[in-house]
C-alpha positions in Angstrom: 5.3 9.5 -10.9 3.1 7.5 -13.3 -0.6 7.4 -12.7 -1.7 4.2 -11.1 -5.2 3.0 -12.0 -7.0 -0.1 -10.7 -9.4 -1.7 -13.3 -12.4 -3.4 -11.8 -14.5 -5.1 -14.3 -17.7 -7.0 -13.7 -21.4 -7.6 -14.4 -22.4 -5.5 -11.4 -26.0 -6.9 -11.5 -26.3 -5.1 -9.1 -23.2 -3.5 -7.7 -23.2 -3.8 -3.9 -21.3 -2.8 -0.8 -18.8 -5.7 -1.0 -17.8 -4.5 -4.5 -17.2 -1.0 -3.2 -15.4 -2.1 0.0 -13.0 -4.4 -1.9 -12.2 -1.6 -4.4 -11.5 0.9 -1.6 -9.3 -1.5 0.3 -7.4 -2.4 -2.9 -6.9 1.2 -3.7 -5.6 1.9 -0.2 -3.3 -1.1 0.0 -1.8 -0.6 -3.4 -1.6 3.2 -3.4 -3.8 3.5 -6.5 -4.7 7.0 -7.7 -8.1 5.8 -8.7 -10.2 2.8 -9.4 -12.0 2.5 -12.7 -15.2 0.4 -12.6 -15.9 -1.2 -16.0 -19.4 -2.7 -16.4 -19.5 -5.5 -18.9 -21.8 -5.1 -22.0 -22.2 -8.8 -22.5 -20.3 -10.9 -20.0 -19.1 -14.2 -21.6 -19.2 -16.1 -18.3 -22.9 -15.3 -17.6 -24.6 -17.3 -20.3 -26.7 -19.3 -17.8 -29.1 -16.5 -17.0 -30.5 -13.2 -18.2 -28.5 -10.2 -17.1 -30.1 -6.8 -16.5 -29.6 -4.5 -19.6 -26.3 -2.7 -19.7 -27.7 0.8 -19.4 -29.3 -0.1 -16.1 -26.1 -1.7 -14.7 -24.1 1.3 -15.8 -26.5 3.7 -14.1 -26.3 1.7 -10.9 -22.5 1.7 -10.9 -22.4 5.4 -11.5 -24.7 5.9 -8.5 -22.7 3.7 -6.3 -19.3 5.3 -7.2 -20.5 8.9 -7.0 -19.6 9.4 -3.4 -15.9 8.5 -3.7 -13.6 11.0 -5.5 -11.1 8.2 -6.3 -13.7 6.1 -8.1 -14.4 6.5 -11.8 -16.7 4.6 -14.2 -15.8 3.6 -17.7 -18.2 2.8 -20.6 -15.5 1.2 -22.7 -17.1 -2.2 -22.8 -20.6 -1.0 -23.2 -19.5 1.3 -26.1 -17.7 -1.7 -27.7 -20.8 -4.0 -27.3 -20.6 -7.7 -28.0 -18.9 -10.1 -25.6 -16.8 -8.2 -23.1 -13.3 -9.8 -23.0 -10.8 -8.4 -20.5 -8.0 -8.7 -23.0 -9.8 -6.3 -25.4 -10.5 -3.9 -22.6 -6.9 -3.7 -21.3 -5.6 -3.2 -24.8 -8.1 -0.4 -25.4 -7.3 1.2 -22.1 -3.6 1.0 -22.8 -4.1 2.8 -26.1 -6.2 5.5 -24.5 -4.2 6.1 -21.4 -0.7 5.7 -22.8 2.4 3.7 -21.7 3.1 5.9 -18.7 -0.1 4.9 -16.8 0.3 1.8 -14.7 -2.8 -0.4 -14.8 -3.7 -3.0 -12.1 -6.5 -5.4 -12.8 -8.5 -6.0 -9.7 -10.0 -9.5 -9.5 -11.3 -11.9 -6.8 -9.5 -15.1 -6.1 -12.4 -17.2 -7.2 -12.3 -15.6 -10.7 -8.5 -15.7 -10.8 -8.2 -19.4 -10.4 -10.4 -19.7 -13.6 -8.2 -17.4 -15.6 -7.1 -20.2 -17.9 -10.6 -20.0 -19.4 -10.3 -16.3 -20.3 -9.6 -15.2 -23.9 -5.8 -14.9 -24.6 -5.2 -15.1 -20.8 -1.4 -15.3 -21.1 -1.3 -12.0 -22.9 -3.1 -10.3 -20.0 -0.1 -10.5 -17.8 2.0 -8.3 -20.0 -0.6 -5.5 -20.1 -1.3 -4.9 -16.4 -0.4 -5.8 -12.9 -2.8 -8.0 -11.1 -4.2 -7.6 -7.6 -6.0 -10.7 -6.5 -8.2 -10.3 -3.4 -9.6 -12.9 -1.0 -11.2 -12.9 2.4 -9.4 -13.9 5.5 -7.3 -15.9 5.9 -6.4 -15.1 2.3 -4.5 -17.1 -0.3 -2.2 -19.6 1.2 0.7 -21.8 0.0 2.7 -21.2 -3.1 0.9 -18.6 -5.2 2.3 -19.7 -8.5 0.4 -22.9 -8.1 -2.8 -20.8 -8.6 -1.8 -20.1 -12.2 -2.5 -22.4 -15.2 0.4 -24.7 -15.7 1.2 -23.2 -19.1 1.7 -19.7 -17.5 3.8 -20.7 -14.5 7.1 -20.6 -16.5 6.5 -16.9 -17.2 6.7 -15.9 -13.5 9.2 -15.9 -10.7 8.8 -15.1 -7.0 9.6 -11.7 -5.6 11.6 -11.5 -2.3 8.4 -11.8 -0.2 7.9 -15.3 -1.8 4.2 -14.4 -2.5 4.2 -11.7 -5.1 4.8 -13.0 -8.6 6.9 -11.1 -11.2 6.1 -11.7 -14.9 8.9 -11.8 -17.5 7.8 -8.3 -18.7 8.1 -6.9 -15.2 4.4 -6.8 -14.3 3.3 -8.2 -10.9 0.6 -10.3 -9.3 0.0 -9.3 -5.7 -2.4 -11.1 -3.3 -4.5 -9.0 -1.0 -6.7 -9.8 2.0 -9.9 -7.8 2.2 -12.7 -7.5 4.8 -15.0 -10.5 4.7 -18.4 -9.1 3.6 -20.5 -12.1 2.6 -22.7 -10.2 0.1 -23.7 -11.5 -3.3 -25.5 -10.0 -6.2 -27.5 -13.2 -6.7 -28.8 -13.0 -3.1 -29.7 -9.4 -3.6 -31.7 -10.2 -6.8 -33.6 -13.0 -4.9 -34.4 -10.6 -2.1 -35.8 -8.0 -4.5 -37.8 -10.7 -6.2 -39.3 -11.8 -2.9 -39.9 -8.3 -1.7 -37.4 -8.7 1.2 -35.2 -5.9 2.6 -31.9 -5.2 0.9 -31.0 -2.4 3.3 -27.2 -2.2 4.2 -26.4 -4.6 1.3 -26.1 -2.0 -1.4 -25.9 1.8 -1.7 -29.3 3.5 -0.9 -29.2 5.3 -4.3 -28.8 1.9 -6.0 -31.7 0.4 -4.0 -33.9 3.3 -5.0 -32.9 2.9 -8.7 -33.8 -0.8 -8.7 -37.1 -0.1 -7.0 -38.0 2.7 -9.4 -37.1 0.8 -12.5 -38.7 -2.5 -11.3 -35.5 -4.5 -11.8 -35.4 -8.1 -10.6 -39.1 -8.3 -9.8 -40.8 -9.1 -13.1 -38.8 -12.2 -14.0 -37.2 -15.2 -12.4 -33.8 -14.4 -10.9 -30.9 -16.6 -10.0 
């Protein structure tokens, strides 16, 4: 059986419990062998604000993932530096892991509907399966309508009339995950105001942020 790896990229500024819970539920629903967290070095969609330095975000992800034997952390984007494009990451992972490993890109519905703005987005679908998660009641209607118009011709529906099958055989599946209304921006504001963040992120991450003085010495958004 080929190794099945979920790839979960993000800014993780900071990583919180909703990130972890979504990754765990996706792993379970899809039967993934592991989930690979990939902190971005320089996220191209975060140009409107300062992002915590990559080494801090990487340290927080390692702390958050440490308690789950199915979670791993990759430094592939931080090592590469520069703008972190998903297409470059998937190509690099494919080279490192070989053709027998099945990659599944894990992405939220809000990000997926913007995929037409991603670099070389149509090439992404040939490199990995996609798992798109949303909170209840989940994605409704014809899922192909969520794709950019130019990409719709590359897909057909599976028998369940929800899963999409790409011309190359990769799939896009839609998952419903537990509704945890937690956001990194809210956590940053709470740190800046000296408010409690207990039960919003892993205790080890909270201690790290406090020790390093993140999100307190500058304006946050």
